[in-house]
C-alpha positions as CSV (number, residue, x, y, z in Angstrom):
1,M,-100.6,139.1,-19.0
2,T,-97.6,137.5,-21.1
3,N,-95.0,135.1,-19.3
4,T,-92.0,137.4,-20.4
5,V,-90.8,138.1,-16.7
6,S,-91.2,134.6,-15.8
7,D,-89.3,133.0,-18.9
8,E,-86.7,135.6,-18.3
9,T,-86.3,135.0,-14.8
10,L,-86.4,130.9,-15.9
11,Q,-83.7,131.5,-18.2
12,H,-81.6,133.4,-15.8
13,T,-81.4,131.0,-13.2
14,E,-80.9,128.3,-15.9
15,A,-77.8,130.0,-16.9
16,A,-77.0,130.5,-12.9
17,N,-77.4,126.4,-12.6
18,S,-75.3,125.2,-15.3
19,R,-72.3,127.9,-14.0
20,A,-72.7,126.8,-10.3
21,A,-69.7,124.7,-9.3
22,D,-69.8,121.7,-7.8
23,I,-67.4,122.7,-5.1
24,V,-66.0,125.9,-3.9
25,L,-63.1,126.4,-1.9
26,I,-62.4,129.9,-0.2
27,S,-58.9,130.5,2.1
28,N,-56.6,133.1,2.8
29,H,-53.9,130.8,1.5
30,I,-54.2,129.4,-1.6
31,F,-50.4,128.4,-3.1
32,S,-51.0,127.7,-6.9
33,S,-47.6,125.4,-7.3
34,E,-47.7,127.7,-10.9
35,P,-44.2,128.2,-12.2
36,D,-44.1,132.1,-10.9
37,A,-45.8,131.0,-7.3
38,E,-43.3,132.2,-4.5
39,E,-46.2,132.4,-1.5
40,P,-50.0,131.4,-1.1
41,F,-52.6,134.5,-2.4
42,A,-56.4,134.9,-1.0
43,G,-58.8,133.4,-3.2
44,F,-61.3,130.8,-4.6
45,I,-61.3,127.1,-6.3
46,A,-64.3,126.5,-8.3
47,I,-64.6,122.9,-8.8
48,Q,-66.8,121.6,-12.2
49,G,-67.1,117.4,-12.5
50,N,-63.2,116.5,-12.4
51,K,-61.9,119.9,-13.4
52,I,-60.9,123.4,-11.9
53,A,-63.4,125.5,-13.5
54,A,-62.3,128.9,-11.8
55,V,-59.7,130.2,-9.2
56,G,-59.6,134.1,-8.4
57,A,-60.4,136.9,-6.1
58,Q,-62.9,136.1,-3.0
59,D,-65.3,138.6,-4.2
60,E,-65.6,136.8,-7.3
61,A,-66.6,133.6,-5.7
62,Q,-70.3,133.8,-5.0
63,Q,-71.1,133.6,-8.9
64,W,-69.8,130.1,-9.1
65,I,-72.2,129.4,-6.0
66,G,-75.5,127.1,-6.4
67,Q,-78.0,125.8,-4.4
68,E,-76.2,122.5,-4.6
69,T,-72.6,123.9,-4.4
70,K,-70.6,122.9,-1.6
71,V,-69.2,125.3,-0.1
72,Y,-65.7,125.3,2.1
73,Q,-64.7,128.9,4.1
74,L,-61.6,127.7,4.8
75,G,-60.0,130.9,6.9
76,E,-56.3,130.5,7.6
77,Q,-55.9,127.2,6.4
78,L,-53.6,126.5,3.0
79,V,-55.0,125.1,-0.1
80,M,-52.4,123.2,-2.6
81,P,-52.2,121.1,-5.5
82,G,-52.8,117.4,-4.9
83,I,-49.2,115.7,-3.4
84,H,-47.6,113.5,-5.5
85,D,-45.4,111.0,-4.1
86,N,-42.8,110.2,-6.6
87,H,-41.2,106.9,-5.1
88,V,-43.2,104.5,-3.2
89,F,-43.5,100.3,-2.6
90,F,-47.1,99.3,-2.2
91,T,-45.4,95.9,-1.7
92,G,-43.6,97.7,1.4
93,Y,-46.8,98.9,2.8
94,M,-48.8,95.7,2.2
95,S,-46.2,93.2,4.0
96,M,-46.0,95.7,6.9
97,H,-50.1,95.9,7.4
98,R,-50.9,92.1,6.6
99,G,-51.4,89.5,9.3
100,V,-51.3,89.3,13.2
101,D,-50.3,93.2,14.2
102,L,-47.9,92.5,16.8
103,S,-47.0,96.2,18.0
104,G,-48.4,95.8,21.7
105,T,-46.7,92.5,22.7
106,T,-44.0,93.1,25.1
107,T,-42.5,89.7,24.9
108,V,-41.9,86.7,22.5
109,E,-44.0,84.6,24.7
110,E,-46.7,86.4,24.3
111,A,-46.3,86.8,20.5
112,L,-46.1,83.3,19.9
113,Q,-49.2,82.7,21.6
114,R,-51.0,85.4,19.5
115,L,-49.9,83.5,16.3
116,I,-50.7,80.3,17.8
117,E,-54.6,81.5,18.7
118,S,-54.5,83.2,14.7
119,A,-53.4,80.2,12.8
120,V,-56.4,78.4,13.8
121,I,-58.9,80.4,11.4
122,L,-56.4,79.5,8.6
123,D,-56.0,76.7,6.3
124,S,-53.6,74.3,7.4
125,E,-50.7,75.0,5.0
126,Q,-51.6,78.6,4.5
127,N,-49.3,81.3,5.5
128,L,-48.9,83.1,9.0
129,Y,-47.9,86.4,8.6
130,A,-47.0,89.3,11.6
131,Y,-45.8,92.6,11.7
132,G,-44.9,95.4,14.0
133,W,-42.8,93.8,16.7
134,D,-40.1,95.8,19.1
135,Q,-36.5,94.6,19.0
136,E,-36.2,96.3,22.2
137,T,-39.0,95.7,23.8
138,W,-38.9,92.4,23.4
139,G,-35.3,92.3,25.0
140,G,-33.5,90.7,22.1
141,K,-33.8,89.0,18.7
142,P,-36.4,86.0,18.9
143,E,-35.3,82.7,18.1
144,Q,-36.1,80.3,15.1
145,R,-36.9,77.5,16.8
146,L,-39.9,78.6,18.8
147,L,-41.8,79.1,15.3
148,D,-39.9,75.8,14.2
149,E,-41.7,73.7,16.7
150,A,-45.1,75.7,16.8
151,F,-46.0,75.9,12.9
152,P,-44.2,72.9,11.5
153,N,-45.6,72.5,8.3
154,R,-46.8,76.4,7.5
155,P,-44.4,79.2,6.8
156,V,-44.3,81.7,9.3
157,I,-43.1,85.3,8.5
158,A,-43.5,88.3,11.2
159,I,-41.2,91.3,10.0
160,N,-40.2,93.6,12.9
161,R,-41.4,97.5,13.4
162,T,-37.9,98.5,11.3
163,K,-38.3,95.8,8.5
164,S,-34.9,95.2,9.7
165,F,-35.3,91.6,10.9
166,V,-37.9,88.9,10.1
167,W,-39.0,86.1,12.7
168,M,-39.3,83.4,10.5
169,N,-39.1,79.6,10.1
170,Q,-37.2,77.1,8.4
171,K,-40.3,76.3,6.0
172,A,-40.4,80.0,5.3
173,I,-36.5,80.3,4.6
174,D,-36.9,77.3,2.4
175,Q,-40.0,78.4,0.4
176,Y,-39.0,82.1,0.3
177,H,-34.6,82.4,-0.6
178,F,-34.1,85.3,2.2
179,T,-33.1,85.0,5.8
180,P,-34.0,87.0,9.0
181,E,-30.8,89.6,8.8
182,N,-31.1,89.8,4.8
183,C,-34.4,91.0,4.8
184,S,-34.3,94.0,2.3
185,A,-37.6,94.0,-0.3
186,E,-35.4,93.3,-2.7
187,A,-34.6,89.8,-0.7
188,R,-37.9,89.2,-0.1
189,A,-39.3,89.6,-3.6
190,H,-40.4,85.8,-4.0
191,L,-42.5,86.6,-0.7
192,L,-44.4,89.8,-1.9
193,K,-44.8,88.5,-5.3
194,D,-46.3,85.5,-3.7
195,M,-48.2,87.9,-1.2
196,L,-49.8,89.9,-4.9
197,Q,-51.3,86.8,-5.9
198,D,-54.3,87.0,-3.2
199,Q,-56.1,89.2,-5.3
200,K,-59.4,89.7,-3.3
201,Q,-57.0,90.7,0.1
202,V,-54.7,93.2,-2.0
203,K,-57.9,94.8,-3.3
204,Q,-58.7,95.8,0.4
205,E,-55.1,96.2,1.3
206,F,-54.7,98.5,-1.5
207,L,-58.0,100.6,-1.1
208,D,-56.4,100.9,2.5
209,F,-53.3,102.1,1.5
210,C,-55.0,105.2,-0.9
211,R,-57.5,106.0,1.9
212,L,-54.1,106.3,4.2
213,L,-52.2,108.8,1.7
214,A,-55.5,110.6,1.2
215,S,-55.3,111.9,5.0
216,R,-51.7,113.0,3.6
217,G,-53.2,114.8,0.7
218,V,-51.5,112.3,-1.8
219,T,-54.0,112.4,-5.3
220,S,-50.7,110.9,-7.4
221,I,-48.0,108.0,-6.9
222,K,-45.0,106.5,-8.5
223,D,-45.3,103.1,-7.7
224,I,-42.4,100.6,-8.1
225,G,-43.1,96.6,-8.4
226,F,-40.3,94.1,-9.1
227,D,-39.8,92.5,-12.3
228,Q,-43.6,92.5,-13.8
229,Y,-46.1,94.7,-12.4
230,D,-48.3,91.9,-10.2
231,L,-50.6,94.5,-9.2
232,L,-51.8,95.7,-12.5
233,P,-55.0,92.7,-12.2
234,V,-56.4,94.7,-8.9
235,L,-55.6,98.4,-10.4
236,T,-57.5,97.9,-13.9
237,E,-60.3,96.0,-12.0
238,L,-60.8,99.0,-9.4
239,K,-60.4,101.5,-12.8
240,S,-63.3,99.5,-14.7
241,E,-65.3,99.9,-11.6
242,E,-64.2,103.3,-11.0
243,R,-63.0,103.4,-8.0
244,L,-59.4,103.8,-8.2
245,P,-59.0,106.9,-6.1
246,L,-56.0,108.0,-7.0
247,R,-53.2,108.1,-9.9
248,V,-51.1,105.6,-10.0
249,H,-47.9,105.8,-12.1
250,F,-45.9,102.8,-11.8
251,A,-41.9,101.3,-12.8
252,L,-40.1,98.1,-12.3
253,E,-37.2,97.2,-10.8
254,P,-35.5,94.3,-12.4
255,V,-34.5,91.6,-9.1
256,L,-35.4,88.3,-10.3
257,E,-35.3,88.8,-13.8
258,P,-33.5,91.0,-16.0
259,L,-34.6,94.5,-17.2
260,N,-37.1,93.3,-19.5
261,L,-37.5,95.9,-22.4
262,E,-40.4,94.1,-24.4
263,V,-42.4,94.1,-21.2
264,G,-41.7,97.6,-20.7
265,Q,-43.2,98.5,-24.4
266,T,-45.9,96.4,-24.0
267,Y,-47.0,98.9,-20.8
268,Q,-46.0,101.9,-22.1
269,A,-48.7,101.2,-25.0
270,Q,-51.0,99.6,-22.9
271,Y,-50.9,101.8,-20.1
272,C,-50.7,105.0,-21.1
273,D,-54.0,107.2,-19.7
274,D,-54.4,109.7,-16.7
275,H,-55.1,107.3,-14.2
276,L,-52.7,104.3,-14.6
277,H,-49.1,105.0,-16.3
278,F,-46.1,103.2,-16.9
279,Q,-43.4,105.3,-16.2
280,G,-40.0,102.9,-17.0
281,F,-37.5,101.3,-14.8
282,K,-35.7,101.5,-12.1
283,I,-32.2,100.0,-11.8
284,M,-30.3,100.5,-8.4
285,I,-26.4,101.7,-9.3
286,D,-24.8,101.6,-5.6
287,G,-25.9,100.9,-1.9
288,V,-26.1,103.5,1.0
289,V,-23.5,106.0,2.2
290,A,-24.2,104.9,5.9
291,D,-23.0,101.5,5.5
292,H,-20.7,102.0,3.3
293,T,-21.9,100.4,0.0
294,G,-22.9,103.7,-1.5
295,D,-20.1,104.4,-4.1
296,M,-17.6,107.1,-3.6
297,L,-14.9,109.6,-5.5
298,E,-12.9,109.3,-2.4
299,P,-12.1,107.0,0.5
300,Y,-14.4,107.1,3.6
301,A,-13.2,109.3,6.2
302,D,-13.9,105.9,9.0
303,M,-12.8,103.5,6.2
304,P,-9.9,104.5,4.7
305,G,-8.6,102.8,1.6
306,V,-12.6,101.9,0.8
307,K,-14.5,103.5,-1.5
308,S,-17.4,100.9,-1.3
309,L,-18.4,97.8,-0.1
310,L,-20.0,96.9,-3.8
311,D,-19.0,96.0,-6.9
312,I,-20.7,97.5,-9.4
313,D,-20.7,96.5,-13.2
314,Y,-21.1,100.0,-14.8
315,Q,-21.0,98.7,-18.3
316,K,-23.9,96.3,-17.8
317,I,-25.8,99.4,-16.3
318,E,-25.1,101.6,-19.4
319,E,-25.6,99.1,-21.8
320,L,-29.5,98.5,-20.3
321,V,-30.2,102.1,-19.8
322,L,-28.8,103.0,-23.4
323,Q,-31.3,100.2,-25.0
324,A,-33.9,101.8,-22.9
325,D,-33.7,105.2,-23.8
326,K,-33.3,104.1,-27.3
327,L,-36.7,102.9,-27.3
328,G,-38.1,105.8,-25.3
329,L,-38.5,104.1,-21.8
330,K,-37.9,106.3,-19.1
331,C,-35.0,104.9,-16.5
332,C,-34.5,106.4,-12.6
333,L,-31.4,105.5,-11.4
334,T,-30.8,105.6,-7.8
335,A,-27.5,106.5,-6.8
336,E,-26.3,107.8,-3.6
337,G,-22.6,108.2,-3.4
338,D,-20.7,111.5,-5.3
339,A,-19.3,108.3,-7.4
340,A,-22.4,106.4,-8.6
341,I,-23.9,109.5,-9.1
342,R,-21.2,111.1,-11.7
343,Q,-21.2,107.4,-13.0
344,A,-25.1,108.1,-14.0
345,V,-25.1,111.5,-15.0
346,S,-22.5,109.9,-17.8
347,I,-24.5,107.2,-18.7
348,L,-27.3,109.5,-19.5
349,E,-25.4,111.8,-21.3
350,K,-24.0,109.0,-23.5
351,C,-27.8,109.0,-24.1
352,R,-27.8,111.8,-25.7
353,Q,-24.6,111.2,-27.7
354,V,-26.0,107.9,-29.2
355,N,-29.5,108.3,-29.6
356,G,-30.2,111.7,-30.0
357,Q,-32.4,114.2,-27.5
358,H,-35.6,113.1,-27.1
359,D,-38.9,113.8,-24.1
360,V,-37.9,110.6,-22.2
361,R,-37.6,112.6,-19.0
362,H,-34.8,110.1,-17.2
363,S,-34.3,110.7,-13.3
364,L,-31.9,110.0,-10.2
365,S,-33.4,109.2,-7.4
366,D,-31.9,109.6,-4.0
367,L,-28.8,111.6,-4.5
368,E,-27.1,111.7,-1.1
369,F,-23.8,113.0,-1.3
370,P,-23.7,114.6,-4.7
371,H,-20.3,116.5,-6.0
372,P,-21.6,120.0,-7.1
373,D,-19.9,119.3,-10.8
374,D,-22.2,116.7,-11.7
375,L,-25.5,118.7,-10.3
376,K,-25.0,121.3,-12.8
377,R,-24.2,118.6,-15.5
378,M,-27.5,117.0,-14.3
379,G,-29.1,120.7,-15.2
380,E,-27.8,120.5,-18.4
381,L,-28.8,117.1,-19.3
382,G,-32.6,118.3,-18.0
383,V,-32.2,115.0,-15.7
384,F,-35.0,115.3,-12.9
385,A,-33.8,114.8,-9.3
386,E,-36.0,112.3,-6.7
387,V,-35.4,113.0,-3.5
388,Y,-36.9,111.5,-0.2
389,A,-37.3,115.4,1.7
390,Q,-38.3,113.4,5.0
391,V,-34.8,111.9,5.2
392,L,-33.1,113.8,8.1
393,L,-35.6,112.2,10.3
394,L,-33.4,109.1,10.3
395,N,-31.5,110.1,12.5
396,P,-32.6,111.0,15.7
397,S,-30.3,113.9,16.5
398,Y,-27.4,115.8,15.0
399,Q,-25.2,114.4,17.5
400,E,-26.1,110.9,16.2
401,A,-26.0,111.3,12.7
402,Y,-23.9,109.5,10.3
403,M,-23.1,112.2,7.8
404,A,-19.8,114.0,9.1
405,A,-18.5,110.6,10.3
406,V,-18.1,108.9,7.3
407,V,-17.3,111.7,5.0
408,G,-15.3,113.9,7.4
409,K,-16.4,117.3,9.1
410,E,-15.5,119.3,5.9
411,K,-17.6,117.3,3.5
412,E,-20.6,116.7,5.1
413,H,-22.4,119.9,4.1
414,R,-22.5,117.9,0.7
415,F,-24.9,116.1,1.7
416,Y,-28.9,116.4,0.8
417,D,-27.6,120.0,-0.8
418,Y,-31.2,120.9,-2.3
419,R,-29.7,124.4,-2.8
420,A,-27.0,122.8,-5.2
421,M,-29.8,121.1,-7.1
422,L,-32.1,124.4,-7.4
423,D,-28.8,126.6,-8.5
424,A,-28.1,124.1,-11.1
425,G,-31.2,124.3,-12.7
426,I,-32.6,120.6,-11.6
427,T,-36.1,119.8,-11.6
428,V,-36.8,118.2,-8.0
429,T,-39.3,115.8,-7.6
430,A,-40.2,114.4,-3.7
431,G,-41.2,111.2,-2.7
432,T,-41.0,108.7,0.4
433,D,-39.0,105.3,-0.4
434,L,-42.5,104.5,1.4
435,P,-42.4,102.5,4.0
436,L,-39.5,104.2,4.8
437,F,-41.5,107.2,5.1
438,I,-45.2,107.8,5.1
439,T,-45.9,111.2,2.8
440,S,-45.8,113.6,5.1
441,V,-45.4,117.9,3.4
442,P,-45.3,119.4,7.3
443,D,-42.5,116.6,8.3
444,S,-40.7,118.0,5.0
445,I,-40.7,121.5,5.9
446,Y,-39.5,120.5,9.4
447,A,-36.2,118.4,7.3
448,A,-35.7,119.8,3.8
449,N,-36.3,123.6,4.8
450,K,-35.8,124.0,8.4
451,R,-33.1,121.3,8.4
452,L,-34.1,120.0,12.0
453,F,-33.0,116.5,13.3
454,P,-36.2,114.6,15.1
455,D,-34.7,116.7,18.3
456,G,-34.6,120.3,17.2
457,S,-30.9,119.9,16.7
458,P,-28.8,121.5,15.8
459,E,-30.1,125.1,16.7
460,G,-30.9,127.3,13.9
461,G,-30.5,123.8,11.5
462,W,-28.2,121.8,10.0
463,F,-26.5,124.1,6.7
464,P,-29.9,125.8,6.4
465,E,-28.4,127.4,3.5
466,R,-28.6,124.3,1.5
467,G,-32.3,123.4,2.0
468,M,-35.3,123.7,0.1
469,P,-37.3,127.2,0.1
470,I,-41.1,126.2,1.1
471,P,-42.5,127.3,-2.5
472,E,-40.0,125.2,-4.2
473,L,-40.6,122.1,-1.9
474,L,-44.4,122.4,-2.7
475,K,-43.6,122.5,-6.3
476,A,-41.8,119.6,-5.9
477,W,-44.9,117.6,-4.3
478,T,-47.0,119.1,-7.1
479,I,-46.3,120.4,-10.2
480,N,-42.6,118.9,-10.7
481,G,-43.7,115.7,-10.3
482,A,-46.4,116.3,-12.7
483,K,-43.8,117.4,-15.0
484,H,-41.9,114.3,-14.7
485,H,-44.7,112.5,-15.6
486,Q,-45.2,114.4,-18.6
487,M,-49.0,115.6,-17.1
488,E,-47.6,119.4,-16.1
489,D,-50.9,120.2,-18.4
490,Q,-53.2,117.9,-16.9
491,T,-52.5,118.3,-13.1
492,G,-50.0,119.6,-10.8
493,S,-50.7,123.5,-10.5
494,L,-54.1,125.5,-9.5
495,S,-54.9,126.5,-12.9
496,V,-58.7,126.4,-14.9
497,G,-59.1,122.8,-17.3
498,K,-56.7,121.0,-15.0
499,Y,-57.7,118.0,-13.0
500,A,-59.5,118.8,-9.5
501,D,-56.9,117.3,-7.5
502,L,-56.3,119.2,-3.8
503,A,-55.2,119.0,-0.4
504,V,-56.2,121.6,2.1
505,F,-54.4,121.8,5.5
506,D,-55.1,123.1,9.0
507,R,-52.9,125.9,8.7
508,N,-50.7,128.3,6.8
509,L,-47.5,126.0,6.0
510,F,-45.9,129.3,4.6
511,T,-45.8,131.2,8.4
512,T,-45.9,128.3,10.9
513,D,-43.3,127.9,13.6
514,A,-40.7,124.8,12.6
515,S,-41.7,123.9,16.5
516,E,-44.9,123.3,15.7
517,V,-45.3,122.4,11.9
518,R,-44.6,118.6,12.2
519,A,-48.1,119.0,13.9
520,A,-50.1,120.5,10.8
521,K,-52.3,117.8,9.3
522,V,-54.3,117.5,6.2
523,V,-58.2,118.5,6.7
524,L,-59.5,118.2,2.9
525,T,-58.3,115.9,0.0
526,I,-60.4,115.9,-3.3
527,A,-58.6,113.6,-6.1
528,D,-60.5,114.0,-9.6
529,G,-63.3,116.1,-8.8
530,K,-64.5,114.0,-5.8
531,I,-63.7,114.5,-2.1
532,V,-61.8,111.2,-1.1
533,Y,-60.9,112.5,2.8
534,D,-63.1,115.1,4.5
535,L,-61.9,116.0,8.3
536,I,-63.8,119.5,7.7
537,K,-67.5,117.7,7.5
538,E,-66.8,114.6,10.4
539,N,-65.6,117.4,12.5
540,E,-68.7,119.7,12.5
């Protein structure tokens, strides 16, 4: 006898094992986010290591399944690329989750007692943090003197649920240079910088943050830091430990210090891989239209003669952006009113005239009230848009929304005109301004595609023809964000050879009714080939 047959069998088995995938997903609804993708297809995805090894029809899946392969039979659940949130503030999440949770308190007295009890375990001069209290539940704003009397020697900072008021004592006001009502993230910059110094605590908070995002299908973010990126020691440590759960792109917003081009160049040289990548600067142009700080081409309808309550030094902004562009440093200009948007586009247009055309991929964010002419210019210049696709949910109902009041009924259709952006050829990316919103693709479909407010108004949607079609919305959350960060060849769509970054929803988002879509949930998230969230196995 010879061993010919057994040798052949062994060779066949070895070949099969070498081909076998680590993970195979089989679904009736796979949305690839490829440029020509318009609807999901029935098929499978095979993952080997951290890459997509195969994409194909369901009857081809078996050849990729070995004894050790994890197989997910997903049926009617939707598979799509992992979500990239193109505008987040980790520090906002951090400040809303550190310290004493006051969300369940019903009175100021109850909250004060909880703070006193919690302070016992702290060092005598250590800051006392709290979050989540509700002014309406308490029946009004709490008095500063209560904290001054209870805590004369340590700063106490308790931010409310809506991030609009901070209950704080005089010690905190003196140390951190902001006041209870002037408490934006930028106003709290000194405090946030101080909070980031406790690297052990920040590391745990960042991992908690990543777990939250994984439950929303997020595999990549662009995080905004103030001045210099104080989160870097934590991120580099996690990366060296191979424990960084998602791809982190980061940008700097000058707040306490002038925009620092030298730091930007250093970061660009040092942080340029597929897991930790510097992405330039965020530069604020104007405020928001709702409170009349957005810069408008025409006076506000409800404030005659006023085009903005802010004075904006456009010349200074132009000089900074021209310098950054010359060095190949990307800029995100945050502009809300149509005048600010026009000025921002003109600045980027001048960059091309002065510095020539090069692949920097600048963007405008927010874009609350754009003029159609300037959207066309953005498209021609190749300027990216960063929009908050969940933004209508800030208004309880259409009746309570501010848009018509501030610009007039005849112009309100120009707010959040996604259709005009797409028609102008603009590459639209999606973000949340987290913690303004927590990333939710279902919520974004409800708001940006169905064009509905939280109470379901108005019937038929708010200018639904100006919404974003679902395929384009999902691309905004995936491939367009990757393209903005010059990673479209590595991630952002489901094609062979790209990183295995995927999200699975519990239903087909393309066909889910508006009344049910916000209930849709992520059941599986895979980041860089690793399962980072798995509700399917948990429920088996």
